[in-house]
C-alpha positions as CSV (number, residue, x, y, z in Angstrom):
1,X,1.5,41.0,82.9
2,X,0.2,44.3,81.3
3,X,1.8,47.5,82.1
4,X,3.6,50.7,80.5
5,X,6.9,50.8,79.5
6,X,8.9,53.6,77.4
7,X,9.5,52.5,73.6
8,X,13.4,52.8,72.3
9,X,12.4,54.8,69.5
10,X,10.4,57.3,71.6
11,X,13.6,57.6,73.6
12,X,15.7,58.5,70.4
13,X,13.4,61.1,69.3
14,X,13.1,62.6,72.5
15,X,17.0,63.1,72.5
16,X,16.6,64.3,68.8
17,X,14.5,66.7,70.3
18,X,16.4,67.7,73.6
19,X,19.6,68.3,70.9
20,X,17.5,70.6,68.5
21,X,16.2,72.6,71.8
22,X,19.8,73.5,72.1
23,X,19.8,75.9,69.2
24,X,18.3,78.7,70.6
25,X,20.8,78.7,73.8
26,X,24.0,78.4,71.3
27,X,22.9,81.2,69.4
28,X,22.9,83.2,72.2
29,X,26.6,82.5,72.9
30,X,27.2,83.2,69.4
31,X,29.5,86.0,68.4
32,X,27.5,89.1,67.0
33,X,27.0,89.5,63.1
34,X,25.8,85.9,62.2
35,X,22.3,86.1,60.8
36,X,19.7,83.1,61.6
37,X,19.5,81.8,58.0
38,X,23.5,82.0,57.8
39,X,23.6,80.0,61.2
40,X,20.5,77.2,59.4
41,X,23.1,76.9,56.6
42,X,25.9,76.5,59.1
43,X,24.8,73.5,61.0
44,X,24.0,71.8,57.8
45,X,27.5,72.4,56.4
46,X,29.0,71.2,59.4
47,X,26.6,68.7,60.4
48,X,26.4,66.8,56.8
49,X,29.9,66.2,56.0
50,X,30.4,65.0,60.0
51,X,27.6,62.2,59.5
52,X,29.4,61.6,56.0
53,X,32.8,61.0,57.6
54,X,31.2,58.8,60.4
55,X,29.5,56.5,57.5
56,X,32.5,56.0,55.8
57,X,34.4,54.9,59.1
58,X,31.5,52.7,60.1
59,X,31.5,51.0,56.7
60,X,28.0,52.5,55.8
61,X,28.4,53.5,52.5
62,X,27.1,50.6,50.2
63,X,23.9,51.7,48.7
64,X,24.5,55.7,49.1
65,X,24.6,55.9,45.1
66,X,21.2,54.4,45.2
67,X,20.2,56.3,47.9
68,X,21.1,60.0,46.2
69,X,18.6,59.2,43.6
70,X,15.8,58.2,45.3
71,X,12.6,59.8,45.6
72,X,12.6,59.9,49.2
73,X,16.0,61.0,49.7
74,X,15.0,63.9,47.3
75,X,11.8,64.7,49.3
76,X,14.2,64.7,52.5
77,X,16.2,67.3,51.3
78,X,13.5,69.2,50.1
79,X,11.7,69.1,53.2
80,X,15.0,70.0,55.3
81,X,15.6,73.0,53.1
82,X,12.0,74.2,53.0
83,X,12.3,74.2,56.6
84,X,15.5,76.0,57.1
85,X,14.7,78.8,54.6
86,X,10.8,79.5,55.8
87,X,11.6,79.4,59.4
88,X,13.9,81.7,59.7
89,X,11.9,83.9,57.4
90,X,9.0,83.4,59.2
91,X,10.7,84.2,62.6
92,X,11.8,87.7,60.7
93,X,8.3,88.8,59.7
94,X,6.4,87.5,62.9
95,X,8.2,87.3,65.7
96,X,10.0,84.1,67.3
97,X,7.2,83.1,69.6
98,X,4.2,83.0,67.0
99,X,7.1,81.5,64.1
100,X,8.1,79.1,66.8
101,X,4.7,78.0,67.7
102,X,3.2,77.6,64.5
103,X,5.8,75.8,62.6
104,X,6.2,73.5,65.7
105,X,2.9,72.8,66.8
106,X,2.1,72.4,63.1
107,X,4.4,69.3,62.7
108,X,2.8,66.6,64.4
109,X,-0.6,67.5,62.5
110,X,1.1,67.8,59.3
111,X,2.9,64.6,60.2
112,X,-0.4,62.6,61.0
113,X,-1.3,63.9,57.6
114,X,1.3,62.2,55.8
115,X,1.1,59.0,57.9
116,X,-2.7,58.9,57.0
117,X,-1.9,59.4,53.2
118,X,0.7,56.9,53.6
119,X,-0.5,54.2,55.3
120,X,-4.0,55.1,55.4
121,X,-4.3,54.3,58.7
122,X,-5.2,56.9,61.4
123,X,-2.9,58.0,64.4
124,X,-3.6,56.1,67.7
125,X,-6.3,57.8,70.3
126,X,-2.9,58.2,72.3
127,X,-1.6,60.5,69.5
128,X,-4.4,62.7,69.3
129,X,-4.6,63.0,72.9
130,X,-1.1,63.9,73.4
131,X,-1.1,66.4,70.7
132,X,-3.9,68.1,71.4
133,X,-1.7,68.7,75.3
134,X,1.3,69.4,73.6
135,X,0.2,72.2,71.3
136,X,-1.8,73.8,74.1
137,X,1.5,73.6,76.3
138,X,3.2,75.2,73.1
139,X,0.7,78.3,73.0
140,X,1.1,78.8,77.2
141,X,5.2,78.2,76.8
142,X,5.3,80.3,73.5
143,X,2.7,83.1,73.9
144,X,4.1,86.8,74.3
145,X,4.3,88.8,77.3
146,X,2.7,91.8,75.5
147,X,0.2,92.1,72.6
148,X,1.8,91.6,69.0
149,X,1.1,92.0,65.5
150,X,1.1,88.9,63.3
151,X,2.0,89.2,59.9
152,X,0.2,86.6,57.8
153,X,2.8,86.1,55.4
154,X,4.9,85.0,58.3
155,X,2.5,82.5,59.5
156,X,2.1,80.8,56.3
157,X,5.9,80.8,56.2
158,X,6.0,78.8,59.4
159,X,3.2,76.3,58.4
160,X,5.5,75.7,55.4
161,X,8.5,75.1,58.2
162,X,6.3,72.6,59.7
163,X,5.0,70.6,56.8
164,X,8.8,70.5,55.4
165,X,10.1,69.3,58.8
166,X,7.2,66.6,58.4
167,X,7.8,66.0,54.8
168,X,11.7,65.3,55.8
169,X,10.4,62.5,58.9
170,X,8.2,60.7,56.6
171,X,10.8,60.5,53.9
172,X,14.0,59.8,56.3
173,X,11.6,56.8,57.8
174,X,11.2,55.6,54.4
175,X,15.0,55.1,53.9
176,X,16.0,53.9,57.5
177,X,14.0,50.8,56.5
178,X,16.4,49.9,53.8
179,X,19.5,51.8,55.1
180,X,21.7,52.7,57.9
181,X,20.6,56.0,59.6
182,X,24.0,57.0,59.4
183,X,24.3,56.6,55.5
184,X,20.3,58.0,55.3
185,X,21.5,61.5,57.1
186,X,25.1,61.8,55.5
187,X,23.0,61.9,52.5
188,X,20.2,64.2,53.0
189,X,22.5,66.6,55.4
190,X,25.1,66.8,52.9
191,X,22.7,67.4,50.1
192,X,21.1,70.5,52.1
193,X,23.9,71.8,52.7
194,X,25.3,71.8,49.1
195,X,21.8,73.4,48.6
196,X,21.8,75.9,50.8
197,X,25.7,76.9,50.3
198,X,24.6,80.1,48.4
199,X,23.5,81.5,51.9
200,X,26.3,80.3,53.5
201,X,28.3,82.3,50.6
202,X,26.9,85.2,51.2
203,X,27.4,85.5,55.1
204,X,30.2,86.4,57.1
205,X,32.0,83.2,58.2
206,X,35.2,85.8,59.6
207,X,33.0,86.3,63.0
208,X,33.6,82.5,63.5
209,X,37.1,83.0,64.1
210,X,38.5,82.3,67.7
211,X,37.4,80.2,70.4
212,X,34.0,81.2,71.4
213,X,32.7,81.1,67.3
214,X,34.5,78.1,67.0
215,X,32.3,76.1,69.8
216,X,29.3,77.5,68.8
217,X,29.7,76.2,65.3
218,X,30.8,73.1,66.4
219,X,28.0,72.2,69.1
220,X,25.7,73.5,66.3
221,X,26.1,71.4,63.6
222,X,27.6,68.1,65.3
223,X,25.3,68.2,68.4
224,X,22.2,70.3,67.5
225,X,22.2,68.9,63.7
226,X,24.4,65.8,63.2
227,X,23.8,63.9,66.5
228,X,20.2,65.3,66.7
229,X,19.1,64.1,63.2
230,X,20.9,60.8,63.4
231,X,18.5,60.1,66.7
232,X,15.7,61.4,64.6
233,X,16.6,59.1,62.2
234,X,16.9,56.0,64.3
235,X,13.7,56.7,66.1
236,X,11.7,56.7,62.6
237,X,13.0,53.4,62.5
238,X,11.4,52.4,65.3
239,X,7.9,54.4,65.8
240,X,5.2,56.3,63.3
241,X,6.1,59.5,61.7
242,X,3.0,61.1,63.8
243,X,4.3,59.8,67.1
244,X,8.1,61.5,66.3
245,X,6.1,64.7,65.1
246,X,4.6,64.8,68.6
247,X,7.8,64.0,70.3
248,X,9.7,67.1,68.6
249,X,7.2,69.3,70.7
250,X,9.9,68.6,73.3
251,X,12.1,70.8,71.7
252,X,10.6,74.2,73.0
253,X,10.6,72.6,76.3
254,X,14.1,72.0,76.3
255,X,14.8,75.5,74.6
256,X,13.0,76.9,77.9
257,X,14.3,75.4,80.6
258,X,17.6,75.9,79.0
259,X,16.7,79.8,78.9
260,X,16.1,79.4,82.3
261,X,18.9,78.2,84.2
262,X,21.5,79.0,81.5
263,X,20.5,82.6,80.3
264,X,18.7,83.5,83.1
265,X,15.5,84.3,81.4
266,X,11.9,84.8,83.6
267,X,9.3,82.5,83.2
268,X,5.7,83.8,83.7
269,X,3.0,81.4,85.4
270,X,1.2,80.6,82.1
271,X,4.3,79.8,80.8
272,X,5.4,77.2,83.5
273,X,1.9,75.6,83.0
274,X,3.0,75.1,79.2
275,X,6.0,73.3,80.7
276,X,3.9,70.9,82.7
277,X,1.7,70.4,79.8
278,X,4.4,69.5,77.4
279,X,5.9,67.1,79.8
280,X,2.7,65.4,81.0
281,X,2.0,64.8,76.7
282,X,5.5,63.7,76.2
283,X,4.9,61.2,79.1
284,X,1.7,60.2,77.2
285,X,3.2,59.7,73.7
286,X,5.9,57.7,75.4
287,X,4.5,55.3,77.3
288,X,2.2,52.2,76.0
289,X,0.9,49.3,76.9
290,X,3.2,46.3,76.9
291,X,1.7,44.2,74.3
292,X,2.9,40.1,74.6
293,X,5.9,39.5,73.0
294,X,6.0,38.9,68.8
295,X,9.0,38.7,66.7
296,X,10.5,42.1,65.4
297,X,9.3,43.2,61.9
298,X,11.9,42.8,59.4
299,X,12.9,45.8,57.5
300,X,11.5,45.8,53.9
301,X,13.2,45.8,50.4
302,X,12.9,49.2,48.6
303,X,11.9,52.2,49.8
304,X,8.2,51.7,50.6
305,X,7.8,51.3,54.6
306,X,5.9,48.7,56.3
307,X,2.5,50.2,57.5
308,X,3.8,53.3,60.3
309,X,1.6,52.0,62.8
310,X,3.6,48.7,62.8
311,X,7.2,49.9,62.3
312,X,7.9,49.6,66.1
313,X,10.3,47.2,67.1
314,X,10.9,45.9,70.9
315,X,13.1,48.4,72.7
């Protein structure tokens, strides 16, 4: 009988987006004196080694050497570093609302373009519909209450951040079709932490001393980074990159809800409309027509994935 279902890959990416969405709330509880760029570097410095330890404990070290030298790994690391650096600079120049909207809103578009370039297959009509609805929802949710000036260079940096995130997802998908998600993300995040070490070294880690600072660092590194990227990688092994890019728009939804209930931030009627639109978009992209049972696709050897539209596994 035909019906709808939620694919396991969509669930993994939604979990990742939910954890990514806690970053802003965690920053609000962080001690004073931590710059946004430092926090971005700190997340990788904690999350990368944590996943490396997990990979060792699970016996997932096999093939790590060849993975480090692969073009896909280099692309994933470059995308991760590009996002961290450009996003925080964009927010500093053009504000949190506009910077976040452009960066997160451009991610599914960039992911769709990358998927077309890699697979020569256009995303589904369901993707186009859900992406359009979610972007409108983001615009409603993140629109500033007052008129603000927009720095064109900040907008360009936001676009670069969204592109970097999409590149990271596409590269990670190529790798998780060959290696375990723990291995892939351990390599990517640890290499990213090494690349951003100069940013970490110029910060003020002394403010992290104490229970409050330590808990914030652990949450950001272990949950909002290590666990989030691990769930993202597991999801990318099952669904197209374009779908993952749209599901990532769950991040501002979670951030807004946490702001309401934990930080007691007021939400306008327009913002509430944005919340409902994003939720509706995530329902559209997360459910699919139930197809007749068929054997699950096997992983291909090497770093070239099967066409993104055919990587879905039965969840």
